[in-house]
PDB file of N, CA, C and O in Angstrom:
ATOM      1  N   MET A   1     125.555 102.656 106.860  1.00  0.00           N
ATOM      2  CA  MET A   1     124.142 102.693 106.514  1.00  0.00           C
ATOM      3  C   MET A   1     123.357 101.845 107.511  1.00  0.00           C
ATOM      4  O   MET A   1     123.786 100.749 107.872  1.00  0.00           O
ATOM      5  N   SER A   2     122.219 102.350 107.952  1.00  0.00           N
ATOM      6  CA  SER A   2     121.415 101.614 108.924  1.00  0.00           C
ATOM      7  C   SER A   2     120.549 100.574 108.223  1.00  0.00           C
ATOM      8  O   SER A   2     120.295 100.660 107.021  1.00  0.00           O
ATOM      9  N   ASP A   3     120.109  99.606 108.987  1.00  0.00           N
ATOM     10  CA  ASP A   3     119.270  98.539 108.461  1.00  0.00           C
ATOM     11  C   ASP A   3     117.911  99.081 108.049  1.00  0.00           C
ATOM     12  O   ASP A   3     117.480 100.136 108.514  1.00  0.00           O
ATOM     13  N   LEU A   4     117.247  98.348 107.172  1.00  0.00           N
ATOM     14  CA  LEU A   4     115.934  98.728 106.673  1.00  0.00           C
ATOM     15  C   LEU A   4     114.887  97.812 107.292  1.00  0.00           C
ATOM     16  O   LEU A   4     114.933  96.595 107.107  1.00  0.00           O
ATOM     17  N   ASN A   5     113.946  98.392 108.025  1.00  0.00           N
ATOM     18  CA  ASN A   5     112.835  97.648 108.609  1.00  0.00           C
ATOM     19  C   ASN A   5     111.623  97.787 107.703  1.00  0.00           C
ATOM     20  O   ASN A   5     111.359  98.863 107.166  1.00  0.00           O
ATOM     21  N   VAL A   6     110.893  96.698 107.538  1.00  0.00           N
ATOM     22  CA  VAL A   6     109.757  96.664 106.622  1.00  0.00           C
ATOM     23  C   VAL A   6     108.628  95.866 107.256  1.00  0.00           C
ATOM     24  O   VAL A   6     108.857  94.854 107.918  1.00  0.00           O
ATOM     25  N   ILE A   7     107.414  96.337 107.042  1.00  0.00           N
ATOM     26  CA  ILE A   7     106.201  95.596 107.382  1.00  0.00           C
ATOM     27  C   ILE A   7     105.453  95.384 106.068  1.00  0.00           C
ATOM     28  O   ILE A   7     105.328  96.314 105.273  1.00  0.00           O
ATOM     29  N   ALA A   8     104.961  94.187 105.837  1.00  0.00           N
ATOM     30  CA  ALA A   8     104.127  93.931 104.664  1.00  0.00           C
ATOM     31  C   ALA A   8     102.803  93.338 105.131  1.00  0.00           C
ATOM     32  O   ALA A   8     102.770  92.460 105.993  1.00  0.00           O
ATOM     33  N   LEU A   9     101.723  93.828 104.555  1.00  0.00           N
ATOM     34  CA  LEU A   9     100.375  93.334 104.857  1.00  0.00           C
ATOM     35  C   LEU A   9      99.861  92.602 103.625  1.00  0.00           C
ATOM     36  O   LEU A   9      99.824  93.168 102.532  1.00  0.00           O
ATOM     37  N   ILE A  10      99.463  91.336 103.801  1.00  0.00           N
ATOM     38  CA  ILE A  10      99.008  90.501 102.702  1.00  0.00           C
ATOM     39  C   ILE A  10      97.605  90.003 103.030  1.00  0.00           C
ATOM     40  O   ILE A  10      97.443  89.148 103.901  1.00  0.00           O
ATOM     41  N   PRO A  11      96.595  90.522 102.349  1.00  0.00           N
ATOM     42  CA  PRO A  11      95.213  90.141 102.659  1.00  0.00           C
ATOM     43  C   PRO A  11      94.760  88.901 101.884  1.00  0.00           C
ATOM     44  O   PRO A  11      95.010  88.779 100.685  1.00  0.00           O
ATOM     45  N   ALA A  12      94.099  87.998 102.580  1.00  0.00           N
ATOM     46  CA  ALA A  12      93.508  86.816 101.945  1.00  0.00           C
ATOM     47  C   ALA A  12      92.012  87.036 101.771  1.00  0.00           C
ATOM     48  O   ALA A  12      91.371  87.710 102.577  1.00  0.00           O
ATOM     49  N   LYS A  13      91.470  86.459 100.711  1.00  0.00           N
ATOM     50  CA  LYS A  13      90.021  86.489 100.537  1.00  0.00           C
ATOM     51  C   LYS A  13      89.386  85.621 101.618  1.00  0.00           C
ATOM     52  O   LYS A  13      89.956  84.594 101.987  1.00  0.00           O
ATOM     53  N   PRO A  14      88.227  86.006 102.131  1.00  0.00           N
ATOM     54  CA  PRO A  14      87.538  85.160 103.116  1.00  0.00           C
ATOM     55  C   PRO A  14      87.344  83.742 102.560  1.00  0.00           C
ATOM     56  O   PRO A  14      86.884  83.548 101.434  1.00  0.00           O
ATOM     57  N   GLY A  15      87.706  82.784 103.376  1.00  0.00           N
ATOM     58  CA  GLY A  15      87.611  81.388 102.980  1.00  0.00           C
ATOM     59  C   GLY A  15      88.853  80.859 102.279  1.00  0.00           C
ATOM     60  O   GLY A  15      88.958  79.659 102.027  1.00  0.00           O
ATOM     61  N   SER A  16      89.794  81.743 101.961  1.00  0.00           N
ATOM     62  CA  SER A  16      91.020  81.344 101.253  1.00  0.00           C
ATOM     63  C   SER A  16      92.268  81.518 102.110  1.00  0.00           C
ATOM     64  O   SER A  16      93.390  81.469 101.605  1.00  0.00           O
ATOM     65  N   GLU A  17      92.069  81.719 103.389  1.00  0.00           N
ATOM     66  CA  GLU A  17      93.202  81.982 104.284  1.00  0.00           C
ATOM     67  C   GLU A  17      94.229  80.854 104.272  1.00  0.00           C
ATOM     68  O   GLU A  17      95.431  81.117 104.317  1.00  0.00           O
ATOM     69  N   ALA A  18      93.780  79.612 104.213  1.00  0.00           N
ATOM     70  CA  ALA A  18      94.706  78.482 104.264  1.00  0.00           C
ATOM     71  C   ALA A  18      95.636  78.466 103.053  1.00  0.00           C
ATOM     72  O   ALA A  18      96.804  78.099 103.175  1.00  0.00           O
ATOM     73  N   VAL A  19      95.130  78.858 101.899  1.00  0.00           N
ATOM     74  CA  VAL A  19      95.955  78.885 100.681  1.00  0.00           C
ATOM     75  C   VAL A  19      97.051  79.935 100.822  1.00  0.00           C
ATOM     76  O   VAL A  19      98.215  79.660 100.532  1.00  0.00           O
ATOM     77  N   VAL A  20      96.690  81.121 101.260  1.00  0.00           N
ATOM     78  CA  VAL A  20      97.661  82.201 101.427  1.00  0.00           C
ATOM     79  C   VAL A  20      98.645  81.844 102.542  1.00  0.00           C
ATOM     80  O   VAL A  20      99.850  82.051 102.398  1.00  0.00           O
ATOM     81  N   ARG A  21      98.140  81.314 103.641  1.00  0.00           N
ATOM     82  CA  ARG A  21      99.008  80.918 104.761  1.00  0.00           C
ATOM     83  C   ARG A  21     100.056  79.907 104.293  1.00  0.00           C
ATOM     84  O   ARG A  21     101.231  80.037 104.636  1.00  0.00           O
ATOM     85  N   ALA A  22      99.650  78.912 103.525  1.00  0.00           N
ATOM     86  CA  ALA A  22     100.582  77.884 103.047  1.00  0.00           C
ATOM     87  C   ALA A  22     101.650  78.490 102.128  1.00  0.00           C
ATOM     88  O   ALA A  22     102.829  78.156 102.241  1.00  0.00           O
ATOM     89  N   ALA A  23     101.236  79.373 101.224  1.00  0.00           N
ATOM     90  CA  ALA A  23     102.194  79.995 100.305  1.00  0.00           C
ATOM     91  C   ALA A  23     103.200  80.850 101.066  1.00  0.00           C
ATOM     92  O   ALA A  23     104.393  80.819 100.766  1.00  0.00           O
ATOM     93  N   LEU A  24     102.729  81.610 102.047  1.00  0.00           N
ATOM     94  CA  LEU A  24     103.616  82.481 102.812  1.00  0.00           C
ATOM     95  C   LEU A  24     104.514  81.688 103.755  1.00  0.00           C
ATOM     96  O   LEU A  24     105.673  82.050 103.959  1.00  0.00           O
ATOM     97  N   THR A  25     103.997  80.629 104.321  1.00  0.00           N
ATOM     98  CA  THR A  25     104.805  79.788 105.206  1.00  0.00           C
ATOM     99  C   THR A  25     105.968  79.176 104.439  1.00  0.00           C
ATOM    100  O   THR A  25     107.085  79.102 104.952  1.00  0.00           O
ATOM    101  N   GLU A  26     105.711  78.741 103.217  1.00  0.00           N
ATOM    102  CA  GLU A  26     106.776  78.201 102.352  1.00  0.00           C
ATOM    103  C   GLU A  26     107.822  79.273 102.055  1.00  0.00           C
ATOM    104  O   GLU A  26     109.011  78.969 101.957  1.00  0.00           O
ATOM    105  N   LEU A  27     107.396  80.498 101.915  1.00  0.00           N
ATOM    106  CA  LEU A  27     108.286  81.605 101.592  1.00  0.00           C
ATOM    107  C   LEU A  27     109.265  81.929 102.720  1.00  0.00           C
ATOM    108  O   LEU A  27     110.398  82.334 102.458  1.00  0.00           O
ATOM    109  N   VAL A  28     108.843  81.756 103.959  1.00  0.00           N
ATOM    110  CA  VAL A  28     109.652  82.169 105.116  1.00  0.00           C
ATOM    111  C   VAL A  28     111.043  81.528 105.105  1.00  0.00           C
ATOM    112  O   VAL A  28     112.045  82.233 105.226  1.00  0.00           O
ATOM    113  N   GLY A  29     111.114  80.224 104.965  1.00  0.00           N
ATOM    114  CA  GLY A  29     112.407  79.539 105.012  1.00  0.00           C
ATOM    115  C   GLY A  29     113.350  79.998 103.915  1.00  0.00           C
ATOM    116  O   GLY A  29     114.539  80.203 104.159  1.00  0.00           O
ATOM    117  N   HIS A  30     112.829  80.159 102.713  1.00  0.00           N
ATOM    118  CA  HIS A  30     113.655  80.619 101.595  1.00  0.00           C
ATOM    119  C   HIS A  30     114.164  82.036 101.838  1.00  0.00           C
ATOM    120  O   HIS A  30     115.327  82.344 101.578  1.00  0.00           O
ATOM    121  N   THR A  31     113.285  82.885 102.334  1.00  0.00           N
ATOM    122  CA  THR A  31     113.657  84.283 102.559  1.00  0.00           C
ATOM    123  C   THR A  31     114.728  84.404 103.624  1.00  0.00           C
ATOM    124  O   THR A  31     115.654  85.201 103.474  1.00  0.00           O
ATOM    125  N   ARG A  32     114.626  83.644 104.679  1.00  0.00           N
ATOM    126  CA  ARG A  32     115.617  83.728 105.755  1.00  0.00           C
ATOM    127  C   ARG A  32     117.008  83.317 105.288  1.00  0.00           C
ATOM    128  O   ARG A  32     117.997  83.661 105.935  1.00  0.00           O
ATOM    129  N   GLN A  33     117.105  82.591 104.184  1.00  0.00           N
ATOM    130  CA  GLN A  33     118.391  82.168 103.625  1.00  0.00           C
ATOM    131  C   GLN A  33     119.030  83.251 102.748  1.00  0.00           C
ATOM    132  O   GLN A  33     120.206  83.152 102.398  1.00  0.00           O
ATOM    133  N   GLU A  34     118.262  84.274 102.396  1.00  0.00           N
ATOM    134  CA  GLU A  34     118.756  85.296 101.479  1.00  0.00           C
ATOM    135  C   GLU A  34     119.857  86.142 102.099  1.00  0.00           C
ATOM    136  O   GLU A  34     119.832  86.469 103.286  1.00  0.00           O
ATOM    137  N   GLU A  35     120.827  86.487 101.252  1.00  0.00           N
ATOM    138  CA  GLU A  35     121.848  87.438 101.673  1.00  0.00           C
ATOM    139  C   GLU A  35     121.163  88.777 101.926  1.00  0.00           C
ATOM    140  O   GLU A  35     120.369  89.242 101.108  1.00  0.00           O
ATOM    141  N   GLY A  36     121.469  89.382 103.046  1.00  0.00           N
ATOM    142  CA  GLY A  36     120.877  90.674 103.373  1.00  0.00           C
ATOM    143  C   GLY A  36     119.642  90.597 104.255  1.00  0.00           C
ATOM    144  O   GLY A  36     119.166  91.626 104.736  1.00  0.00           O
ATOM    145  N   CYS A  37     119.113  89.393 104.478  1.00  0.00           N
ATOM    146  CA  CYS A  37     117.953  89.234 105.358  1.00  0.00           C
ATOM    147  C   CYS A  37     118.434  89.064 106.796  1.00  0.00           C
ATOM    148  O   CYS A  37     119.131  88.102 107.118  1.00  0.00           O
ATOM    149  N   LEU A  38     118.060  89.997 107.646  1.00  0.00           N
ATOM    150  CA  LEU A  38     118.419  89.922 109.056  1.00  0.00           C
ATOM    151  C   LEU A  38     117.285  89.340 109.895  1.00  0.00           C
ATOM    152  O   LEU A  38     117.519  88.699 110.919  1.00  0.00           O
ATOM    153  N   LYS A  39     116.043  89.574 109.439  1.00  0.00           N
ATOM    154  CA  LYS A  39     114.871  89.047 110.162  1.00  0.00           C
ATOM    155  C   LYS A  39     113.715  88.964 109.181  1.00  0.00           C
ATOM    156  O   LYS A  39     113.512  89.854 108.355  1.00  0.00           O
ATOM    157  N   TYR A  40     112.958  87.870 109.288  1.00  0.00           N
ATOM    158  CA  TYR A  40     111.754  87.718 108.468  1.00  0.00           C
ATOM    159  C   TYR A  40     110.795  86.846 109.252  1.00  0.00           C
ATOM    160  O   TYR A  40     111.008  85.641 109.386  1.00  0.00           O
ATOM    161  N   GLU A  41     109.732  87.456 109.772  1.00  0.00           N
ATOM    162  CA  GLU A  41     108.753  86.746 110.585  1.00  0.00           C
ATOM    163  C   GLU A  41     107.379  86.913 109.970  1.00  0.00           C
ATOM    164  O   GLU A  41     107.062  87.959 109.405  1.00  0.00           O
ATOM    165  N   LEU A  42     106.560  85.869 110.085  1.00  0.00           N
ATOM    166  CA  LEU A  42     105.214  85.870 109.526  1.00  0.00           C
ATOM    167  C   LEU A  42     104.190  85.759 110.648  1.00  0.00           C
ATOM    168  O   LEU A  42     104.314  84.918 111.538  1.00  0.00           O
ATOM    169  N   PHE A  43     103.178  86.619 110.591  1.00  0.00           N
ATOM    170  CA  PHE A  43     102.101  86.633 111.574  1.00  0.00           C
ATOM    171  C   PHE A  43     100.761  86.726 110.856  1.00  0.00           C
ATOM    172  O   PHE A  43     100.693  87.091 109.683  1.00  0.00           O
ATOM    173  N   GLU A  44      99.695  86.388 111.581  1.00  0.00           N
ATOM    174  CA  GLU A  44      98.344  86.682 111.118  1.00  0.00           C
ATOM    175  C   GLU A  44      97.745  87.671 112.105  1.00  0.00           C
ATOM    176  O   GLU A  44      97.843  87.484 113.318  1.00  0.00           O
ATOM    177  N   SER A  45      97.131  88.714 111.589  1.00  0.00           N
ATOM    178  CA  SER A  45      96.560  89.761 112.431  1.00  0.00           C
ATOM    179  C   SER A  45      95.424  89.211 113.281  1.00  0.00           C
ATOM    180  O   SER A  45      94.542  88.521 112.769  1.00  0.00           O
ATOM    181  N   GLN A  46      95.440  89.507 114.561  1.00  0.00           N
ATOM    182  CA  GLN A  46      94.309  89.172 115.427  1.00  0.00           C
ATOM    183  C   GLN A  46      93.183  90.182 115.245  1.00  0.00           C
ATOM    184  O   GLN A  46      92.012  89.854 115.435  1.00  0.00           O
ATOM    185  N   ALA A  47      93.540  91.414 114.876  1.00  0.00           N
ATOM    186  CA  ALA A  47      92.529  92.458 114.674  1.00  0.00           C
ATOM    187  C   ALA A  47      91.766  92.246 113.369  1.00  0.00           C
ATOM    188  O   ALA A  47      90.581  92.564 113.274  1.00  0.00           O
ATOM    189  N   THR A  48      92.459  91.705 112.364  1.00  0.00           N
ATOM    190  CA  THR A  48      91.854  91.462 111.050  1.00  0.00           C
ATOM    191  C   THR A  48      92.268  90.071 110.581  1.00  0.00           C
ATOM    192  O   THR A  48      93.166  89.942 109.749  1.00  0.00           O
ATOM    193  N   PRO A  49      91.619  89.021 111.107  1.00  0.00           N
ATOM    194  CA  PRO A  49      91.981  87.668 110.686  1.00  0.00           C
ATOM    195  C   PRO A  49      91.937  87.549 109.165  1.00  0.00           C
ATOM    196  O   PRO A  49      91.065  88.113 108.504  1.00  0.00           O
ATOM    197  N   GLY A  50      92.895  86.802 108.632  1.00  0.00           N
ATOM    198  CA  GLY A  50      93.001  86.673 107.184  1.00  0.00           C
ATOM    199  C   GLY A  50      93.936  87.699 106.574  1.00  0.00           C
ATOM    200  O   GLY A  50      94.199  87.670 105.371  1.00  0.00           O
ATOM    201  N   THR A  51      94.439  88.605 107.400  1.00  0.00           N
ATOM    202  CA  THR A  51      95.483  89.522 106.957  1.00  0.00           C
ATOM    203  C   THR A  51      96.789  89.040 107.553  1.00  0.00           C
ATOM    204  O   THR A  51      96.948  88.969 108.772  1.00  0.00           O
ATOM    205  N   PHE A  52      97.722  88.709 106.674  1.00  0.00           N
ATOM    206  CA  PHE A  52      99.024  88.217 107.099  1.00  0.00           C
ATOM    207  C   PHE A  52     100.006  89.380 107.102  1.00  0.00           C
ATOM    208  O   PHE A  52      99.934  90.272 106.257  1.00  0.00           O
ATOM    209  N   VAL A  53     100.918  89.356 108.057  1.00  0.00           N
ATOM    210  CA  VAL A  53     101.854  90.453 108.259  1.00  0.00           C
ATOM    211  C   VAL A  53     103.258  89.874 108.336  1.00  0.00           C
ATOM    212  O   VAL A  53     103.522  88.950 109.105  1.00  0.00           O
ATOM    213  N   THR A  54     104.161  90.433 107.520  1.00  0.00           N
ATOM    214  CA  THR A  54     105.564  90.077 107.679  1.00  0.00           C
ATOM    215  C   THR A  54     106.270  91.229 108.367  1.00  0.00           C
ATOM    216  O   THR A  54     106.025  92.397 108.065  1.00  0.00           O
ATOM    217  N   VAL A  55     107.151  90.884 109.297  1.00  0.00           N
ATOM    218  CA  VAL A  55     108.000  91.840 109.990  1.00  0.00           C
ATOM    219  C   VAL A  55     109.412  91.498 109.543  1.00  0.00           C
ATOM    220  O   VAL A  55     109.920  90.410 109.815  1.00  0.00           O
ATOM    221  N   GLU A  56     110.034  92.441 108.855  1.00  0.00           N
ATOM    222  CA  GLU A  56     111.287  92.162 108.162  1.00  0.00           C
ATOM    223  C   GLU A  56     112.367  93.160 108.541  1.00  0.00           C
ATOM    224  O   GLU A  56     112.084  94.303 108.900  1.00  0.00           O
ATOM    225  N   GLU A  57     113.608  92.707 108.454  1.00  0.00           N
ATOM    226  CA  GLU A  57     114.756  93.600 108.597  1.00  0.00           C
ATOM    227  C   GLU A  57     115.788  93.181 107.562  1.00  0.00           C
ATOM    228  O   GLU A  57     116.179  92.017 107.480  1.00  0.00           O
ATOM    229  N   TRP A  58     116.216  94.156 106.778  1.00  0.00           N
ATOM    230  CA  TRP A  58     117.153  93.944 105.682  1.00  0.00           C
ATOM    231  C   TRP A  58     118.377  94.822 105.873  1.00  0.00           C
ATOM    232  O   TRP A  58     118.308  95.861 106.528  1.00  0.00           O
ATOM    233  N   THR A  59     119.487  94.406 105.306  1.00  0.00           N
ATOM    234  CA  THR A  59     120.712  95.199 105.432  1.00  0.00           C
ATOM    235  C   THR A  59     120.658  96.466 104.593  1.00  0.00           C
ATOM    236  O   THR A  59     121.367  97.430 104.884  1.00  0.00           O
ATOM    237  N   SER A  60     119.817  96.479 103.543  1.00  0.00           N
ATOM    238  CA  SER A  60     119.770  97.636 102.650  1.00  0.00           C
ATOM    239  C   SER A  60     118.536  97.566 101.752  1.00  0.00           C
ATOM    240  O   SER A  60     117.856  96.542 101.687  1.00  0.00           O
ATOM    241  N   GLN A  61     118.263  98.662 101.068  1.00  0.00           N
ATOM    242  CA  GLN A  61     117.199  98.677 100.072  1.00  0.00           C
ATOM    243  C   GLN A  61     117.518  97.708  98.938  1.00  0.00           C
ATOM    244  O   GLN A  61     116.620  97.068  98.392  1.00  0.00           O
ATOM    245  N   ALA A  62     118.793  97.604  98.585  1.00  0.00           N
ATOM    246  CA  ALA A  62     119.195  96.673  97.519  1.00  0.00           C
ATOM    247  C   ALA A  62     118.866  95.232  97.901  1.00  0.00           C
ATOM    248  O   ALA A  62     118.448  94.447  97.049  1.00  0.00           O
ATOM    249  N   ALA A  63     119.050  94.879  99.168  1.00  0.00           N
ATOM    250  CA  ALA A  63     118.721  93.515  99.621  1.00  0.00           C
ATOM    251  C   ALA A  63     117.214  93.283  99.538  1.00  0.00           C
ATOM    252  O   ALA A  63     116.775  92.209  99.127  1.00  0.00           O
ATOM    253  N   LEU A  64     116.416  94.287  99.925  1.00  0.00           N
ATOM    254  CA  LEU A  64     114.964  94.163  99.805  1.00  0.00           C
ATOM    255  C   LEU A  64     114.556  94.053  98.341  1.00  0.00           C
ATOM    256  O   LEU A  64     113.694  93.244  97.998  1.00  0.00           O
ATOM    257  N   ASP A  65     115.165  94.857  97.476  1.00  0.00           N
ATOM    258  CA  ASP A  65     114.851  94.800  96.052  1.00  0.00           C
ATOM    259  C   ASP A  65     115.162  93.416  95.478  1.00  0.00           C
ATOM    260  O   ASP A  65     114.387  92.882  94.686  1.00  0.00           O
ATOM    261  N   ALA A  66     116.291  92.842  95.877  1.00  0.00           N
ATOM    262  CA  ALA A  66     116.657  91.496  95.418  1.00  0.00           C
ATOM    263  C   ALA A  66     115.635  90.472  95.897  1.00  0.00           C
ATOM    264  O   ALA A  66     115.273  89.557  95.158  1.00  0.00           O
ATOM    265  N   HIS A  67     115.175  90.625  97.125  1.00  0.00           N
ATOM    266  CA  HIS A  67     114.144  89.731  97.672  1.00  0.00           C
ATOM    267  C   HIS A  67     112.870  89.822  96.842  1.00  0.00           C
ATOM    268  O   HIS A  67     112.282  88.801  96.484  1.00  0.00           O
ATOM    269  N   MET A  68     112.449  91.038  96.539  1.00  0.00           N
ATOM    270  CA  MET A  68     111.211  91.220  95.782  1.00  0.00           C
ATOM    271  C   MET A  68     111.307  90.659  94.371  1.00  0.00           C
ATOM    272  O   MET A  68     110.285  90.330  93.768  1.00  0.00           O
ATOM    273  N   ALA A  69     112.524  90.544  93.835  1.00  0.00           N
ATOM    274  CA  ALA A  69     112.738  90.002  92.492  1.00  0.00           C
ATOM    275  C   ALA A  69     113.085  88.514  92.505  1.00  0.00           C
ATOM    276  O   ALA A  69     113.349  87.935  91.451  1.00  0.00           O
ATOM    277  N   SER A  70     113.088  87.888  93.688  1.00  0.00           N
ATOM    278  CA  SER A  70     113.530  86.496  93.807  1.00  0.00           C
ATOM    279  C   SER A  70     112.493  85.515  93.248  1.00  0.00           C
ATOM    280  O   SER A  70     111.298  85.812  93.222  1.00  0.00           O
ATOM    281  N   PRO A  71     112.959  84.358  92.808  1.00  0.00           N
ATOM    282  CA  PRO A  71     112.040  83.338  92.305  1.00  0.00           C
ATOM    283  C   PRO A  71     111.050  82.853  93.369  1.00  0.00           C
ATOM    284  O   PRO A  71     109.910  82.520  93.045  1.00  0.00           O
ATOM    285  N   HIS A  72     111.479  82.810  94.640  1.00  0.00           N
ATOM    286  CA  HIS A  72     110.553  82.311  95.667  1.00  0.00           C
ATOM    287  C   HIS A  72     109.445  83.313  95.988  1.00  0.00           C
ATOM    288  O   HIS A  72     108.368  82.903  96.423  1.00  0.00           O
ATOM    289  N   ILE A  73     109.675  84.612  95.787  1.00  0.00           N
ATOM    290  CA  ILE A  73     108.576  85.579  95.922  1.00  0.00           C
ATOM    291  C   ILE A  73     107.570  85.351  94.796  1.00  0.00           C
ATOM    292  O   ILE A  73     106.362  85.308  95.030  1.00  0.00           O
ATOM    293  N   ALA A  74     108.075  85.207  93.579  1.00  0.00           N
ATOM    294  CA  ALA A  74     107.185  84.959  92.438  1.00  0.00           C
ATOM    295  C   ALA A  74     106.393  83.679  92.640  1.00  0.00           C
ATOM    296  O   ALA A  74     105.201  83.631  92.335  1.00  0.00           O
ATOM    297  N   ALA A  75     107.043  82.643  93.148  1.00  0.00           N
ATOM    298  CA  ALA A  75     106.368  81.361  93.385  1.00  0.00           C
ATOM    299  C   ALA A  75     105.290  81.499  94.459  1.00  0.00           C
ATOM    300  O   ALA A  75     104.206  80.932  94.323  1.00  0.00           O
ATOM    301  N   ALA A  76     105.576  82.244  95.518  1.00  0.00           N
ATOM    302  CA  ALA A  76     104.596  82.420  96.599  1.00  0.00           C
ATOM    303  C   ALA A  76     103.364  83.169  96.096  1.00  0.00           C
ATOM    304  O   ALA A  76     102.234  82.786  96.396  1.00  0.00           O
ATOM    305  N   PHE A  77     103.586  84.236  95.332  1.00  0.00           N
ATOM    306  CA  PHE A  77     102.451  84.999  94.822  1.00  0.00           C
ATOM    307  C   PHE A  77     101.667  84.189  93.793  1.00  0.00           C
ATOM    308  O   PHE A  77     100.447  84.319  93.702  1.00  0.00           O
ATOM    309  N   ALA A  78     102.355  83.362  93.025  1.00  0.00           N
ATOM    310  CA  ALA A  78     101.658  82.489  92.070  1.00  0.00           C
ATOM    311  C   ALA A  78     100.832  81.448  92.820  1.00  0.00           C
ATOM    312  O   ALA A  78      99.703  81.152  92.428  1.00  0.00           O
ATOM    313  N   ALA A  79     101.388  80.891  93.899  1.00  0.00           N
ATOM    314  CA  ALA A  79     100.674  79.880  94.687  1.00  0.00           C
ATOM    315  C   ALA A  79      99.462  80.483  95.389  1.00  0.00           C
ATOM    316  O   ALA A  79      98.413  79.846  95.485  1.00  0.00           O
ATOM    317  N   ALA A  80      99.610  81.711  95.878  1.00  0.00           N
ATOM    318  CA  ALA A  80      98.491  82.377  96.557  1.00  0.00           C
ATOM    319  C   ALA A  80      97.452  82.837  95.533  1.00  0.00           C
ATOM    320  O   ALA A  80      96.249  82.788  95.790  1.00  0.00           O
ATOM    321  N   GLY A  81      97.929  83.281  94.382  1.00  0.00           N
ATOM    322  CA  GLY A  81      97.087  83.649  93.258  1.00  0.00           C
ATOM    323  C   GLY A  81      95.801  84.363  93.603  1.00  0.00           C
ATOM    324  O   GLY A  81      95.811  85.408  94.254  1.00  0.00           O
ATOM    325  N   ASP A  82      94.692  83.793  93.162  1.00  0.00           N
ATOM    326  CA  ASP A  82      93.380  84.401  93.352  1.00  0.00           C
ATOM    327  C   ASP A  82      92.894  84.345  94.796  1.00  0.00           C
ATOM    328  O   ASP A  82      91.833  84.887  95.107  1.00  0.00           O
ATOM    329  N   ALA A  83      93.646  83.702  95.678  1.00  0.00           N
ATOM    330  CA  ALA A  83      93.247  83.635  97.085  1.00  0.00           C
ATOM    331  C   ALA A  83      93.543  84.944  97.823  1.00  0.00           C
ATOM    332  O   ALA A  83      93.034  85.171  98.921  1.00  0.00           O
ATOM    333  N   MET A  84      94.368  85.803  97.212  1.00  0.00           N
ATOM    334  CA  MET A  84      94.673  87.089  97.842  1.00  0.00           C
ATOM    335  C   MET A  84      93.570  88.089  97.536  1.00  0.00           C
ATOM    336  O   MET A  84      93.035  88.119  96.427  1.00  0.00           O
ATOM    337  N   ALA A  85      93.234  88.905  98.526  1.00  0.00           N
ATOM    338  CA  ALA A  85      92.164  89.896  98.381  1.00  0.00           C
ATOM    339  C   ALA A  85      92.667  91.190  97.765  1.00  0.00           C
ATOM    340  O   ALA A  85      91.883  92.110  97.532  1.00  0.00           O
ATOM    341  N   GLY A  86      93.942  91.271  97.503  1.00  0.00           N
ATOM    342  CA  GLY A  86      94.532  92.465  96.918  1.00  0.00           C
ATOM    343  C   GLY A  86      96.035  92.338  96.940  1.00  0.00           C
ATOM    344  O   GLY A  86      96.583  91.358  97.445  1.00  0.00           O
ATOM    345  N   ALA A  87      96.690  93.326  96.393  1.00  0.00           N
ATOM    346  CA  ALA A  87      98.151  93.333  96.369  1.00  0.00           C
ATOM    347  C   ALA A  87      98.705  93.532  97.777  1.00  0.00           C
ATOM    348  O   ALA A  87      98.083  94.203  98.601  1.00  0.00           O
ATOM    349  N   PRO A  88      99.867  92.955  98.054  1.00  0.00           N
ATOM    350  CA  PRO A  88     100.503  93.212  99.343  1.00  0.00           C
ATOM    351  C   PRO A  88     100.808  94.705  99.493  1.00  0.00           C
ATOM    352  O   PRO A  88     101.183  95.374  98.530  1.00  0.00           O
ATOM    353  N   ALA A  89     100.645  95.205 100.697  1.00  0.00           N
ATOM    354  CA  ALA A  89     101.011  96.587 101.018  1.00  0.00           C
ATOM    355  C   ALA A  89     102.336  96.531 101.758  1.00  0.00           C
ATOM    356  O   ALA A  89     102.412  96.041 102.885  1.00  0.00           O
ATOM    357  N   ILE A  90     103.376  97.034 101.117  1.00  0.00           N
ATOM    358  CA  ILE A  90     104.726  96.949 101.667  1.00  0.00           C
ATOM    359  C   ILE A  90     105.099  98.323 102.232  1.00  0.00           C
ATOM    360  O   ILE A  90     105.041  99.335 101.533  1.00  0.00           O
ATOM    361  N   HIS A  91     105.483  98.333 103.515  1.00  0.00           N
ATOM    362  CA  HIS A  91     105.761  99.580 104.230  1.00  0.00           C
ATOM    363  C   HIS A  91     107.197  99.596 104.741  1.00  0.00           C
ATOM    364  O   HIS A  91     107.455  99.063 105.820  1.00  0.00           O
ATOM    365  N   PRO A  92     108.147 100.192 104.005  1.00  0.00           N
ATOM    366  CA  PRO A  92     109.454 100.449 104.590  1.00  0.00           C
ATOM    367  C   PRO A  92     109.269 101.467 105.719  1.00  0.00           C
ATOM    368  O   PRO A  92     108.466 102.393 105.601  1.00  0.00           O
ATOM    369  N   LEU A  93     109.995 101.296 106.780  1.00  0.00           N
ATOM    370  CA  LEU A  93     109.785 102.130 107.971  1.00  0.00           C
ATOM    371  C   LEU A  93     110.978 103.046 108.229  1.00  0.00           C
ATOM    372  O   LEU A  93     112.123 102.711 107.926  1.00  0.00           O
ATOM    373  N   THR A  94     110.679 104.201 108.792  1.00  0.00           N
ATOM    374  CA  THR A  94     111.695 105.150 109.234  1.00  0.00           C
ATOM    375  C   THR A  94     111.531 105.322 110.730  1.00  0.00           C
ATOM    376  O   THR A  94     110.428 105.580 111.212  1.00  0.00           O
ATOM    377  N   ALA A  95     112.620 105.182 111.465  1.00  0.00           N
ATOM    378  CA  ALA A  95     112.565 105.351 112.922  1.00  0.00           C
ATOM    379  C   ALA A  95     112.207 106.794 113.254  1.00  0.00           C
ATOM    380  O   ALA A  95     112.615 107.723 112.557  1.00  0.00           O
ATOM    381  N   VAL A  96     111.448 106.968 114.313  1.00  0.00           N
ATOM    382  CA  VAL A  96     111.034 108.291 114.767  1.00  0.00           C
ATOM    383  C   VAL A  96     111.796 108.642 116.020  1.00  0.00           C
ATOM    384  O   VAL A  96     111.603 109.721 116.579  1.00  0.00           O
TER     385      VAL A  96
END
């Protein structure tokens, strides 16, 4: 089975970027320790400041599902709370 590549877009409300950035930065270290995580990088969009982007690679859909159900994901979303401008948009990718 081939690896699963994922992009996630996480929008912050204007003026709340620091709150979302801090919550996501805390998440990175925990996520990289997860079984099945091959790559997890955090960026902020230059085209749309305040939109955070994760570039991820997982060994399987099951590994991604476990990540999404992890306590540190719940903690990050709770910490970001009302500072997010909407739900994260998670995009599993298929090679072309």
